[in-house]
C-alpha positions in Angstrom: -0.5 -0.2 -0.3 0.9 3.5 -1.1 0.9 5.8 1.6 0.8 10.0 1.4 4.7 10.1 2.4 5.7 7.0 -0.3 4.6 8.9 -2.8 5.8 12.4 -1.4 9.5 10.3 -2.1 8.0 8.8 -4.8 10.9 8.9 -8.1 8.1 10.8 -9.7 7.8 13.8 -7.1 11.6 13.9 -6.7 11.9 14.7 -10.3 9.2 17.3 -10.1 11.2 19.3 -7.6 14.1 19.0 -9.5 13.1 20.4 -12.1 10.7 23.1 -10.2 14.8 23.8 -8.7 16.2 24.2 -12.4 13.1 26.5 -13.7 14.4 29.7 -15.2 13.7 32.4 -12.0 12.4 35.0 -15.1 9.5 32.7 -15.7 6.8 34.3 -14.4 2.8 34.0 -15.2 0.7 36.5 -17.3 -0.8 38.3 -14.5 -2.5 40.7 -16.6 -6.6 39.0 -16.3 -5.9 40.1 -12.2 -8.2 42.6 -10.5 -5.9 44.0 -8.5 -7.7 45.5 -4.9 -5.4 48.1 -2.9 -7.0 48.6 0.7 -5.2 51.9 1.8 -6.1 52.8 -1.7 -7.0 56.4 -0.7 -3.3 57.1 1.0 -0.3 58.3 -0.8 1.3 55.1 -1.1 -1.9 52.7 -2.0 -2.9 55.9 -4.7 0.8 55.3 -5.9 0.0 51.6 -6.7 -3.5 51.9 -8.3 -2.3 54.8 -10.3 0.9 52.4 -11.9 -0.9 48.9 -11.8 -4.1 50.9 -13.8 -1.4 52.7 -16.0 -0.5 49.5 -17.1 -3.8 47.6 -18.0 -4.6 46.1 -14.7 -7.9 46.2 -12.8 -7.6 48.1 -10.1 -10.5 48.6 -7.2 -9.6 51.1 -4.0 -10.6 50.7 -1.1 -10.8 52.7 2.2 -13.0 52.2 5.3 -15.4 54.6 3.8 -17.1 54.2 0.2 -17.5 57.4 -0.8 -13.9 58.2 -0.4 -12.5 55.4 -2.6 -14.6 56.3 -5.4 -13.7 60.2 -5.2 -10.2 58.9 -5.1 -10.9 56.7 -7.5 -12.2 58.9 -10.2 -9.5 61.4 -9.3 -6.8 59.3 -10.9 -9.1 57.7 -13.8 -8.0 54.9 -15.7 -10.8 52.9 -14.6 -10.2 52.4 -11.5 -12.8 52.1 -8.7 -13.4 52.4 -5.3 -15.4 50.5 -2.5 -15.7 50.1 1.0 -12.7 47.8 2.1 -14.7 44.1 2.4 -15.9 45.1 -1.0 -12.9 45.4 -2.2 -11.0 42.4 -0.9 -14.3 40.2 -2.2 -14.3 41.6 -5.9 -10.0 40.9 -6.3 -7.7 38.8 -6.9 -4.7 40.0 -5.0 -5.4 42.4 -2.5 -2.7 44.9 -1.4 -2.7 46.1 2.1 -1.2 49.2 2.1 -2.9 51.1 5.5 -0.9 52.7 8.2 0.8 50.8 10.7 -1.3 52.0 13.2 -4.7 50.3 11.6 -3.2 47.4 10.3 -4.4 44.6 12.9 -7.7 46.2 13.0 -8.2 46.3 9.5 -7.1 43.1 8.5 -9.1 41.7 11.7 -12.4 42.9 10.0 -11.5 41.5 6.6 -10.6 37.5 7.7 -13.6 36.3 6.2 -13.3 38.5 2.8 -9.7 37.8 2.5 -9.9 34.0 3.3 -8.3 32.5 -0.1 -7.2 35.4 -1.7 -3.4 36.7 -2.3 -2.0 39.0 0.0 0.0 41.8 -0.3 1.8 43.6 2.6 3.7 46.3 1.7 3.1 48.0 5.5 6.5 49.1 7.1 6.0 49.4 11.4 8.5 52.8 11.8 8.1 55.3 14.4 9.4 59.0 14.5 10.9 61.5 16.9 13.2 64.2 16.6 16.0 62.1 15.1 13.9 60.7 12.1 12.7 57.4 10.9 13.5 54.2 12.8 12.0 50.7 12.8 9.7 48.9 15.2 9.3 45.4 15.5 5.9 43.6 16.0 5.2 41.4 18.4 4.6 38.5 15.3 8.0 39.7 14.1 6.7 42.4 11.1 3.5 43.4 9.4 4.0 41.0 7.2 4.0 37.6 9.5 0.7 39.8 11.9 -0.5 39.8 8.4 -0.2 36.3 8.0 -1.2 35.3 11.7 -4.4 37.0 11.1 -5.2 35.9 8.4 -4.5 32.1 8.3 -6.7 31.2 5.1 -5.1 33.5 2.8 -2.0 33.4 0.9 0.0 36.3 2.4 3.7 37.8 0.7 5.3 41.0 1.0 6.8 43.5 -1.2 6.5 47.0 -2.5 7.6 48.4 0.6 10.5 50.9 -0.6 9.0 52.3 -3.7 8.6 56.2 -3.4 4.9 57.9 -3.4 6.4 60.8 -4.9 7.2 58.9 -8.1 4.7 56.5 -7.8 1.5 59.7 -8.1 4.2 62.1 -10.5 2.3 61.2 -14.1 5.6 63.0 -15.8 7.6 59.8 -14.5 7.2 57.1 -17.4 9.0 54.4 -15.7 10.4 53.7 -11.9 14.0 52.0 -11.7 13.8 50.2 -8.8 13.9 46.6 -8.0 10.7 45.1 -5.5 11.9 42.8 -2.6 9.3 39.6 -2.8 9.0 37.4 0.1 6.5 34.3 0.6 6.4 31.0 1.9 5.2 29.7 -1.9 6.7 30.3 -5.0 3.9 30.2 -6.8 2.7 33.4 -4.6 5.9 35.0 -4.9 6.0 34.6 -8.8 2.9 36.1 -9.2 4.0 39.2 -7.1 6.8 39.1 -9.4 5.0 39.4 -12.1 2.7 42.3 -11.0 6.0 44.4 -10.3 6.9 43.9 -13.9 4.5 45.2 -15.4 4.7 48.5 -14.2 7.7 49.9 -16.5 11.5 50.3 -15.0 10.1 47.5 -12.4 11.2 44.1 -11.3 10.6 42.1 -8.6 13.3 39.8 -7.2 12.4 37.0 -4.8 13.8 37.5 -1.4 12.5 35.1 1.0 10.3 33.8 3.3 8.0 35.5 5.2 10.4 35.4 8.1 12.6 38.0 6.9 10.1 40.3 6.1 11.3 43.1 9.4 14.1 43.4 7.8 13.1 44.5 4.7 10.1 46.8 6.3 13.1 48.2 8.7 15.2 49.5 5.6 12.7 51.9 4.4 13.8 53.3 8.3 17.2 53.9 6.2 16.1 55.1 2.8 13.8 58.2 4.8 17.2 59.3 5.5 19.0 59.0 2.4 15.9 61.0 1.0 16.2 63.4 3.3 20.0 64.4 3.5 20.0 64.1 -0.8 16.8 65.3 -1.2 16.2 62.5 -3.4 13.1 59.4 -3.8 15.8 56.2 -3.3 14.8 53.4 -4.5 16.7 49.8 -4.1 18.4 47.8 -6.9 20.0 44.1 -6.5 23.7 43.7 -8.5 24.5 40.5 -10.0 21.1 39.0 -10.4 
């Protein structure tokens, strides 16, 4: 009798595993037909991501606690973007980007646990504090914002990405492309491939796999350093990963 463990370690399973490891890491899926929801889409980062993805041809829905506020923001952005209350946005979307303020992160996700079940969730929230010395990283009890999202949304497929993007550049219609890499973290290669492919829809942008969710804290924290860079050099700095 063949057990599940026997099947897992069968020659066919081993062959498939080896083939997956040899797969071209830049062979990414077509995501052009996916509907992307942006929770926190009325804030600067959320609006910027919504604008860039819609400009690239993606169907985008902005979510907010107030549906009217979301519709107003969507109307201002144009490009076929729609606005809905958060729960409706989550239900109607295939992929949901979480771009809410850190202070409202847990409360927002707790309220949407049912609507986000089975969804691919991309958390781009950066837990930061600010004082007279500037920005500094906070460390949530779960380890990171992404890990908090995974704990609160056990039936969702949580990934982390889009942390290091300039909201100013994202929203600037005169900026044709965003020259930066996006570090993508997650537990499933199929899911991180989807996120990488979504990032690649934006001209100049590239998604790069950067590890499991347990490594999300240092990725989120790096934003504090970029804020310091931007203030000193009056820039809108991003990241590039070399030799990849």
